[in-house]
N, C-alpha and C positions, 0 to 999 in steps of 0.2 A: 490498733495498738500502737499509738505514737511512742516514741522514746526507746522502746524495747531494743531496737537494734540501731538506733540513730547513729551513734558514733561509727560503728562498723560500716554501715551503709554509706554514710557520707564519705568516709575514707575510700571505700570501694568505688563509688560513683566518680570520685575526683582523680582516681589513679588511672593513668593511661597505660600502665604496664600490666595491669591485671586483664587478661583476655576474657576472663569470665565476669567482668564488671557488670553490675545491674544496670540495665538500660532504663533510665528514668521515664522514657516515653512508652515503652512497649510492654513491660512485665505486668500481667494482669492482677498481681497480688500486691502491688505497691502503688500508692498514691502519694505523690510529693506535694507538700503543702508548706505554708509559712513563707517568710521572706526568702526570695531567691530560690524557692522550692527545694529547701535543704532538709525539711522535716518529713521523714518517711512514715506513712501510716499503712499498716497491713490490712489488706482488703480480703475478706473471706468469700468464697463462692460456694453455695449450697450444692451446686450441681457436681462439685469435685468428689463428693461422696460416691456418686454413680460412675463418673468418668475415669476416676483414679488417674488423672493426668499428671505425669511426672514433672511437667513444667510448673504445676501448681505446687507440688511438693518441694521444689528446689530451694525456695527461700528459707522455709523452716529447717531443712536439712543442712543447708550451707552455713547458717548461723546458730546451729545447735539450739534451736528454741525448744523450750520444754514446758510441760504443764502438769499439775496434779489436781485431782478431784477428791474433795474431802467432805465426808458426811452427806453424800447424795449419790445418786446414780448417773443421771445426766448422760445417757448413752448417745444422744444426738450431738451434744457438745463434744464428747470424746471422738465421735466419727468425724465431725467437722475439723477438729484440730489435727487428728491423725492424717486426714486427707491432704492437709496443708503442710505436712512435713514435720509437725511437732512430735516430740516423743514424751511418753508419760513416765513420771517419776513416782517414787513411793510417797504416800500422803505425809509421812513425817520428814521428807526431804527439805532442805532449805535451798536447794539449787534448782530454781524453776524461774520461768518468766511469767506464768499465769497460774493463779490458784482459782479453781472454780469450787465454791463451798456452798453447802445447803443452809449454813447459818452465818450469823454476823460475827465478825472477828472482834476480839477484845481490843481495847485501845492500846494496850502494850504490845500486842502482836502487830497492829498496824504501824506502830512506830519503828518496828524492825525492818520494815520493807525497804528495799533499795530502789533507786529510781528506774531500774529495769524490771521491776516486779509489779504486777497488777493483780487485783482481786475483783470479783464480780459484785461487790457490795460497797457503796458508800458508807462511811461511818454514820450510824444512827439513822440510816434510811428507813428503818422500821417506824420512825415517827410519822411516816406517810403510809407505809404499807400495812401496818396493824390497825385494825378497826378501832381499838380503844384509844390508841395514841392519836389517830387521825381525828377522831371525835373530840379529844381533849384540845388538840391544837386548833381546830376550827372554833371551838368555844373561846379559846384564848384570843384568836383573831376577832371574833365578835366583840369582845370586851375592849379590844385595842382600837379597832377601826369601825366599830359600830355594827349592830345586829343586821341591819338591812344589807350592808355590804357583803356579809358572809352568810346570808340566809340560804344556804344551799343543802340543808339536811332537814328531814322531818324532825319533829320533836323526839329526842333520844335520851336514854338514861343508861348509865353504866352500873350494872348490878354485880354484886350486892351493895355497893357503896351507896348508890342513890335509890335504893329500894323504897325508902319512905316517900320520896319525891315522886317516884313512879306511881305508888299506890294512890297518892293525892290526885294525880292527873287521871288515873284510871277511874276514879270516883266520878270524874266529870265527863269522861269519854271512854266507854267500855270497849272500844277497839272495832275491829281487830288490831292487834299489835303483832309485830314481827320480831323474832328472837334470832340472834346471830351469835356464834362464838367470836371472841375477839381476835383470834389468830388462826382462822381456817380459811378455806378457799373452795371454789368449785361448787358452792351450794351446799357443802357438807354441814350438818348440824343445824340447818335453818328450819325453823317451825313457826307456826302461827298460834297465838293464844287469845283467849277471850276473858281470862281470869288470871290474876297474879298467882293463885295457887297452882296453876299449871307450870310454873317456872321452877327449875332446879337452881338453887343458889350455891351449889357445891364448887362452882368455878365462875370466873368472870365472864360475863356476857353482855351484849348490847340488846336493848329493847327499844324499838322505834315504832312510832305511829305508822301503821300501814296506809299507804296512799290509795284511797279508794277511786280517785279520778285521775289516773295518770294520763299523759299524752298518748294517743293511739293513732294507728294507721289503719283506716277502714275498720275501726272497732277492734283491732288486734293490738295486743300488747307487745312491745318490741324493746330491744336494746341495741346499742351500737358499741362495738369494741374496737379501739384503735391502739396500734402498737407503737410505742415510742422508746427511744434509747437516749438516756441522759448521760453524757459523758463528762459534764462539769457542772458544779453548783455555783462556782464563783470564778469566772463569770458563767451565768446560766447558759448552757448549750444543750439543746434538745433536738434530736432527729425524729421525724414522723415518718413511719413506713408508708409507702404509697398505697398499700392494700389494707383493708380492714374487714370486719365482719358486721353484718346486720342480721340479727336473729328476730324471728316473729313466732308468736304462739300459733298453735294449729287450730285453736278455737277462739271465737270472739269473746270479749269480756263484756258481760251483761251488766245492768245496772243493780240487779239484786241477785246475790250469790250467797250460798250457805258456806260454812267454813270449809267443808270437804272440797267444794269446787274451787275455792280460793287458792288451795294448795298447788294447783297446776300453774299459777301465775307467780309463784315465789321466784 
């Protein structure tokens, strides 16, 4: 959290009269960056939830840092912030340093934020996180920079808008095809089809050609999940967490499978 307490911390660090001045070298929750190391970044420690170290809490308490959680539960976030001395305010309060929300803020609300207030969403970040918007943006990049440059998705259709185009492709390749909700996660609502009649058109969905010959490890299907933190889009600043996940199916993927067995590989 850069900026949040920049002025107060800089004044504290430069004051020789304050006996409780923050030590730029030693405090585990502050990392000094920028020119002449004058920009404080608040560092969170996951183990503080268990240790309840009073030294970890002192920065949040001393500078009266606060947060609010809106339209989500986020018990882990609440525990981390509380362990670092932040106090929680009512969701309708305007006196806070961090807002953790389960939905995107409207532009007019973003414009009301002060320089010491942060939210956990970039404006319009759903352009990347929603499947329908990601698909549309990839198509746009294919048109702008060439199909081969951005050929990173199997053939995909957004239904019901592109239902006729999908049926035309289905007549040439009967699948299987994989169906996904445009704004879901964790595999919820995903299913396989072999006929357009199996698709419900009551809500927006993505239909993609199922990849029958994926990259395998010893004949096992797998995926890799990496965790990144984007702190700025301009300039682009991305932090990659040092650990990730590699998941592998428990059964081998054969060359010939019926629809029922395919479901275990979705």
